[in-house]
C-alpha positions in Angstrom: 8.1 -18.9 -14.4 8.7 -18.5 -10.7 6.1 -19.2 -7.9 4.3 -16.3 -6.2 5.3 -18.1 -3.0 8.9 -17.5 -3.7 8.5 -13.7 -4.1 6.3 -13.7 -0.9 9.2 -15.5 1.0 11.7 -12.8 -0.1 9.4 -9.9 0.7 8.6 -11.4 4.3 12.4 -12.0 4.8 13.1 -8.4 4.0 10.7 -7.4 6.7 11.9 -9.9 9.2 15.5 -10.5 8.8 16.4 -12.2 11.9 17.7 -15.8 12.6 14.6 -16.4 14.9 12.2 -15.6 12.1 14.2 -17.5 9.5 14.3 -20.8 11.7 10.5 -20.5 12.0 10.1 -20.1 8.4 12.9 -22.6 7.1 10.5 -24.8 5.2 9.2 -21.6 3.1 12.9 -20.8 2.3 13.6 -24.5 1.3 10.6 -24.3 -1.1 11.7 -20.9 -2.4 15.2 -22.2 -2.9 14.0 -25.3 -4.6 11.9 -23.2 -6.9 14.8 -20.7 -7.9 17.2 -23.6 -8.4 14.8 -25.6 -10.8 14.5 -22.3 -12.8 18.2 -21.7 -12.9 18.7 -25.4 -14.0 16.1 -24.9 -16.9 17.8 -21.7 -17.8 21.2 -23.4 -18.2 19.7 -26.2 -20.1 18.0 -23.8 -22.5 20.9 -21.3 -23.1 23.5 -24.0 -22.9 22.3 -25.2 -26.3 23.9 -22.0 -27.6 26.7 -21.4 -25.3 28.7 -24.6 -24.6 30.9 -23.0 -21.9 27.9 -23.2 -19.4 26.1 -26.4 -20.7 27.6 -28.6 -18.0 26.7 -26.4 -15.1 24.2 -27.2 -12.5 22.2 -24.6 -10.4 24.3 -25.5 -7.4 27.4 -24.4 -9.1 26.0 -20.9 -9.7 23.6 -19.9 -6.8 25.1 -17.7 -3.9 24.4 -18.6 -0.4 21.5 -16.6 1.3 23.8 -15.9 4.3 25.5 -12.7 4.5 29.1 -12.1 5.5 28.6 -9.6 8.2 32.2 -9.4 9.6 33.1 -6.0 7.9 29.5 -4.6 7.5 27.7 -2.1 9.6 24.5 -3.9 8.4 24.3 -7.1 10.7 21.2 -8.6 8.9 22.1 -12.2 8.6 20.5 -12.9 5.4 20.3 -11.7 1.9 17.0 -10.5 0.7 17.6 -11.9 -2.7 18.5 -14.9 -4.6 21.4 -14.7 -7.3 22.9 -17.0 -9.8 26.1 -16.3 -11.6 26.2 -18.6 -14.6 29.7 -18.4 -15.6 32.1 -20.8 -17.4 33.6 -22.7 -14.3 30.7 -21.6 -11.8 30.1 -18.7 -9.6 33.8 -18.3 -8.3 35.2 -18.3 -12.0 37.3 -15.4 -13.1 35.5 -15.5 -16.5 32.7 -13.3 -17.5 29.2 -14.7 -17.5 25.5 -14.3 -17.0 23.6 -13.2 -13.9 20.0 -13.4 -12.7 19.1 -11.4 -9.7 15.9 -12.3 -8.0 14.6 -9.5 -5.6 11.1 -8.3 -5.6 11.1 -4.8 -6.9 14.8 -4.9 -7.7 15.2 -7.9 -10.0 17.4 -7.8 -13.1 19.1 -10.1 -15.7 22.5 -9.2 -17.3 26.2 -10.1 -16.9 29.7 -9.4 -17.9 32.8 -9.1 -15.8 32.5 -7.5 -12.3 35.9 -6.1 -10.8 38.4 -8.2 -12.4 41.9 -8.7 -11.0 44.5 -6.2 -12.1 46.1 -8.7 -14.5 42.7 -9.6 -15.9 41.6 -6.0 -16.1 44.8 -5.4 -18.2 44.0 -8.1 -20.6 40.5 -6.9 -21.2 41.5 -3.1 -21.6 44.2 -4.3 -24.2 41.8 -6.4 -26.1 39.3 -3.4 -26.4 42.2 -1.2 -27.5 43.3 -3.6 -30.2 39.7 -4.5 -31.3 37.7 -1.4 -30.7 35.5 -1.7 -34.0 34.6 -5.3 -33.0 33.8 -4.2 -29.5 31.8 -1.3 -30.5 29.9 -3.4 -33.1 28.8 -5.8 -30.3 27.6 -3.4 -27.9 25.9 -1.4 -30.6 24.2 -4.3 -32.3 20.4 -4.0 -32.5 19.9 -7.0 -30.3 22.2 -5.8 -27.6 20.7 -2.3 -27.6 17.2 -3.6 -27.7 17.7 -5.7 -24.3 20.3 -3.5 -22.6 20.5 -0.1 -24.2 24.1 0.4 -23.2 26.9 -0.8 -20.8 26.3 -0.3 -17.2 27.5 3.0 -16.0 26.7 2.9 -12.3 28.6 4.6 -9.4 32.4 3.9 -9.3 32.4 1.5 -12.3 35.0 3.7 -14.2 38.1 5.7 -13.6 38.1 9.6 -13.6 41.6 9.3 -15.5 43.1 7.2 -18.0 44.9 4.0 -16.6 48.6 3.9 -16.9 49.8 3.3 -20.4 46.8 5.1 -22.1 46.1 8.6 -23.2 42.9 10.6 -23.0 42.8 10.9 -26.7 42.8 7.2 -27.2 39.6 6.3 -29.3 38.8 3.5 -26.9 39.3 5.6 -23.7 35.6 5.6 -22.4 35.7 1.8 -22.4 39.4 1.6 -21.1 38.5 3.6 -18.1 36.0 0.9 -17.1 36.8 -1.2 -14.0 33.7 -3.5 -14.5 32.1 -4.5 -17.9 28.5 -5.1 -17.3 25.0 -4.8 -19.0 21.7 -5.3 -17.2 18.0 -5.2 -17.8 15.4 -4.7 -15.0 12.8 -7.4 -14.6 9.4 -6.5 -13.0 7.7 -8.6 -10.4 4.9 -9.3 -13.0 7.4 -10.7 -15.5 8.9 -13.1 -12.7 5.7 -15.0 -12.4 4.7 -14.7 -16.3 4.9 -18.1 -18.3 7.4 -16.4 -20.7 10.1 -15.8 -17.9 12.5 -18.5 -19.0 12.1 -17.6 -22.8 12.7 -13.9 -22.0 15.8 -14.4 -19.9 17.2 -16.9 -22.3 16.8 -14.3 -25.0 18.5 -11.6 -22.7 21.4 -14.1 -22.4 21.6 -14.8 -26.1 21.9 -10.8 -26.6 24.7 -10.9 -24.2 26.7 -13.8 -25.6 28.8 -12.0 -28.1 29.9 -9.6 -25.2 30.7 -12.5 -23.0 32.7 -14.2 -25.7 34.8 -11.0 -26.3 35.6 -10.6 -22.7 36.5 -14.3 -22.1 38.7 -14.2 -25.3 40.7 -11.5 -23.7 41.0 -13.5 -20.4 42.1 -16.7 -22.2 44.9 -15.0 -24.1 
């Protein structure tokens, strides 16, 4: 479970997103960061028993900085109002598919997959889905996957409107081949965040996602 004080810090930061406020409340930030880091380390330790690709990771390899890059953004707020951990083989900067935990009061979620891969990597995943469609569909239609995630994420701008070069509209796998990102996610309520079963529940969500992650990474390794 996470501490109520961690959620409170993020809520307060959302209302007071300035360097001046942050500096005054730096100790609260450090406590919240420590709480989140400890949780991520426990999560890695727990799921790492099932997925050896992440077993050697530490929280510091996975957690994103709270500072925002505002160089090309109209929003000049200096800080993110969330904590995020990308638990991927090789860490947060890895090209490989992996797991993600997003902590933001009212907007938290767990899930993962592959977000906007580079063209060569995207081509590999599309080819693997085309060659192994039955296996891919079996993974995302399994009872365990559907119970947790329902279906793949279909948010805005996640798919092409037309088939990519080399594929036809009548390809049986075209609905997946059109995807530009391959993601699944489940929302987490604020009440769940401070519940004693949080670690168990997120580890189970990762477990349901692992065959999907393995499929994507197999494509990337080939």
